[in-house]
C-alpha positions in Angstrom: 45.9 -18.9 171.6 44.1 -20.3 168.5 40.8 -18.8 167.5 38.1 -20.2 165.2 38.8 -18.8 161.7 41.6 -16.7 163.0 44.9 -16.8 164.8 46.3 -14.9 167.7 50.1 -14.8 167.1 52.6 -15.1 169.9 55.6 -12.9 170.4 57.6 -11.7 167.4 59.0 -14.3 165.1 61.8 -13.5 162.8 61.6 -16.6 160.5 60.0 -15.3 157.4 56.6 -13.7 157.1 54.2 -14.9 159.9 51.0 -13.5 158.3 51.6 -15.5 155.1 51.9 -18.7 157.1 48.6 -18.0 159.0 46.5 -16.7 156.1 47.1 -19.8 154.0 44.3 -21.5 155.9 42.7 -18.8 158.0 41.0 -15.5 157.5 42.6 -13.4 160.2 46.2 -12.7 161.3 46.0 -11.1 164.7 49.3 -10.6 166.7 49.3 -10.2 170.4 50.9 -6.8 170.2 47.9 -5.4 168.3 46.2 -4.9 171.7 42.8 -6.1 170.5 40.6 -7.0 173.4 38.8 -10.4 173.5 35.4 -8.8 172.7 36.8 -7.2 169.5 38.6 -10.4 168.6 35.3 -12.2 168.6 33.7 -9.4 166.6 36.4 -9.6 163.9 36.0 -13.3 163.5 32.3 -13.1 163.5 32.3 -10.3 160.9 34.6 -12.1 158.6 32.6 -15.3 158.9 29.3 -13.4 158.2 30.9 -11.7 155.2 32.0 -15.0 153.8 28.5 -16.5 154.2 27.0 -13.7 152.1 29.6 -14.0 149.4 32.4 -11.7 150.3 35.5 -13.6 151.3 38.3 -11.4 152.8 41.5 -12.1 154.6 42.9 -9.6 157.0 46.3 -9.0 158.6 46.8 -6.6 161.5 50.4 -5.4 161.7 51.0 -3.5 164.9 54.8 -3.4 164.9 57.8 -4.3 162.8 58.1 -7.6 164.7 54.9 -8.8 163.1 56.5 -8.7 159.7 59.1 -11.3 160.5 62.0 -11.0 158.1 60.4 -8.3 155.9 60.6 -5.4 158.4 61.6 -3.1 155.6 57.9 -3.0 154.7 56.9 -1.5 158.1 54.7 1.6 157.6 54.1 0.6 154.0 50.7 -1.0 154.1 50.1 -0.9 150.4 53.4 -2.5 149.5 53.1 -5.1 152.2 49.5 -5.9 151.0 50.9 -6.6 147.5 53.8 -8.6 148.9 51.5 -10.7 151.1 49.0 -11.2 148.4 51.7 -12.5 146.1 52.9 -14.8 148.9 49.4 -16.2 149.2 48.6 -16.4 145.5 49.1 -20.1 145.1 46.3 -20.9 147.7 44.2 -17.7 147.8 43.2 -15.3 145.1 40.6 -13.2 146.9 40.8 -9.7 148.4 43.3 -9.0 151.2 43.3 -6.2 153.7 46.3 -5.0 155.7 46.0 -2.7 158.7 49.0 -0.8 160.1 49.0 2.1 162.6 49.7 4.5 159.7 47.1 3.3 157.3 45.6 0.5 155.1 46.7 -1.7 152.3 44.4 -3.6 149.9 45.3 -6.2 147.3 43.3 -8.5 145.0 45.1 -10.2 142.1 44.0 -9.6 138.6 41.3 -6.9 139.4 41.2 -3.1 139.5 41.7 -1.8 143.0 40.8 1.8 142.6 37.3 1.6 144.2 38.5 -0.2 147.3 41.5 2.0 147.7 39.3 5.1 147.4 37.1 3.7 150.2 40.2 3.2 152.5 41.8 6.4 151.5 39.0 8.3 153.2 39.6 6.6 156.5 41.7 8.1 159.3 44.9 6.3 160.1 44.2 3.6 162.8 47.0 4.6 165.2 47.8 2.2 168.0 44.2 0.9 168.4 43.8 -1.4 165.4 40.6 -3.3 166.4 37.9 -0.7 165.8 39.3 0.7 162.6 39.7 -2.8 161.2 36.1 -3.6 161.9 35.0 -0.4 160.2 37.2 -1.0 157.2 35.9 -4.5 156.7 32.3 -3.2 156.8 33.0 -0.5 154.2 34.8 -2.9 151.9 32.0 -5.4 152.1 29.4 -2.7 151.4 31.4 -1.4 148.4 31.4 -4.9 146.9 27.6 -5.0 147.3 27.6 -7.1 150.5 26.6 -4.7 153.4 26.9 -6.4 156.7 26.0 -5.3 160.2 28.5 -5.2 163.0 28.1 -8.3 165.2 27.3 -7.6 168.9 30.4 -7.5 171.1 30.5 -10.4 173.6 33.7 -10.9 175.6 34.7 -14.6 176.1 36.5 -13.5 179.2 33.2 -12.8 181.0 32.2 -15.6 183.3 29.4 -17.8 181.9 26.4 -19.0 183.8 28.1 -22.4 184.3 31.1 -20.6 185.9 29.0 -18.6 188.3 26.6 -21.3 189.3 28.9 -23.0 191.9 29.5 -19.7 193.6 25.8 -19.0 193.8 25.1 -22.4 195.3 27.9 -21.9 197.8 26.6 -18.4 198.8 23.1 -19.8 199.3 24.4 -22.7 201.4 26.5 -20.3 203.5 23.4 -18.1 204.0 21.3 -21.0 205.1 23.9 -22.2 207.6 24.1 -18.7 209.0 20.3 -18.5 209.4 20.2 -21.9 211.0 22.9 -21.0 213.5 21.2 -17.8 214.4 17.9 -19.5 215.1 19.6 -22.2 217.2 21.3 -19.5 219.3 18.0 -17.7 219.9 16.2 -20.9 220.8 18.7 -21.9 223.5 17.4 -19.5 226.3 13.9 -20.6 225.7 14.8 -24.3 226.1 16.7 -23.5 229.4 13.7 -21.4 230.7 11.3 -24.2 229.8 13.5 -26.8 231.7 13.5 -24.7 234.9 9.8 -24.2 234.8 9.1 -28.0 234.6 11.6 -28.8 237.5 9.9 -26.3 239.9 
């Protein structure tokens, strides 16, 4: 499932490093096993887009299991080391800040710049655990604010909710069925009156 400015990875691939392939051109690597619901997926993409518009460009990789690392599974549960590895993989096409989120913590990398301030921000955060979506949103906000670009969390809107265009045919169908039921009921009630009226004329 492709997402605007992001990518929802399919099942595990073992051919190299999947995140480095995706983040060459997109801002978010989001594997299916991260368990991020559609509403949070939309929030992540909206937050990264808003951050970029105000001058803070960030790329983010959520790593929920060793399978998401492809052939570099030895870096599982090593978010700092993986962030450095991934940043170097991307260095030919991207030289901005990079955030890695794993269940046991965060990794941050930016080539050629001191990292102490960003790492101190992330060091104060609780380990995300198995639910990566919310902690990733919070980490992005804190990093953006630390860089002088505070940004509000976008409102959660789930794309899985039916839209008005989806529900309209059902509303029309329900109204039509109700009208048919009313017409049938009125016709049944009117039949005795018509019979009574016919007998009265014949007598």
